[in-house]
N, C-alpha and C positions, 0 to 999 in steps of 0.2 A: 396721700391716696389720691391716685388718678380717678379724674371725674371721667366717668364709661358715656360714650357715645356712640349709638348703633348704627351699622351702615345698611343698609336693605339693599342687598344685591345678591345675585347669584354666580356672578362673575367672581372668580378665586383671585383672576392678575389684574381687575380694578380694584380690590379688597386690599391685597397686599402694596400698590399703590398709592390710594388712600390712606394707609397704614403708616407707611413712611415717613408722610408729610404731616399726621396730625397725632404720633403718638409724639413726636420730640416735641406738643408745644405741650406735655403736662395732660393730655388727657388718653384715653386706653380704649381704642376701636374696635368696637364688636362687630362680626360679621351674623346677620343673620338673613334669613330668604322667607319671610312668613307666607307667601305665597298672596296674590292680590290681583284681581282683574282690571289687565290693561286697555285701558280704553281703544276704540281703536280712532283717531282725530288726525289732524295737520299738523298740530301744535304740541312739539315735547312741552311747554309750559303747562299745558293742559291735561298733556299726560302724569306729569309730576303732583300736578297740582291733585288731579284726580287719588293720587298713589295715598297720600300724604291725609287727605281726608277719609280715606278708607281705614286707612292703621292709625290713627292719631290718639283712638281711643283703647289702642291696645300696647300702645309703646308711650313713655317719657318724654324721652330727649332721641333723637333719628334723625338721616338726612336720606336722601336717596337719590340719584340722578339721571338723567335720559338724555341720550345722544344721536346724534345722525348726521351723515354727512349730504351735505345737499348739493347736487350739482348744477351748475348753470342752467345749460343748454339742455336738461332734461326736465326744465321744469320744474327744479329744489329736488327730483328725487333721487333716491329712495328717502332722504330725509329722514321722518320719524319710522319709518320701516326699513332702515339701515340692515337690523340683527336678520330680519326674515332673508329680505335681497340678498345677503350676503353667503346666506344658508341653503339659499336656493338656487341661484344661478351665480354667484360667487364672484370674481374681482372680472373671469373671462367675459359673463354676462352684460356685465357693468360697461365693461369695453366694446363691446361687440351692440350695444345700443349706440356709443358712440363712434363708432369707426366712420361715420362721414357727418362727426360734429369737428370745426377747429378749435372750435372756444370751448379748453377746459376747465376753465375755472368752477373751484367749487371753494366751499366752507364747510368746514367739520365744528357742529358747535353743539355746546352739554349748558343743561339748565341743571341746576341743584336746587332740591327743593331744603329745610332744615323745619325741624318742627320740634320746639321744648315748652311743651305743656303750655 
């Protein structure tokens, strides 16, 4: 019998991607979206730590992640606010912010937090 691990996400595509990686290892990945407050901070790590702390008394074994695009010339904007920025101004808005910028270096970061009781 497979051990179940809960992935906290509302994003079906993220869940399917994780499921394809984890299920072959002998685990059964379960998607849950219990809802929790996401704190406003500039740190992916703080967002994940807070989420785990908030949910640890409700679930046994779970993980969650937070990701963001950090654009060097925009002082690492949108960073932790990537989802909000892309749903409001989209790629076109980001490109407009960068139109006078030659340096288009960016990194996409993901922080994963795992809780096992």
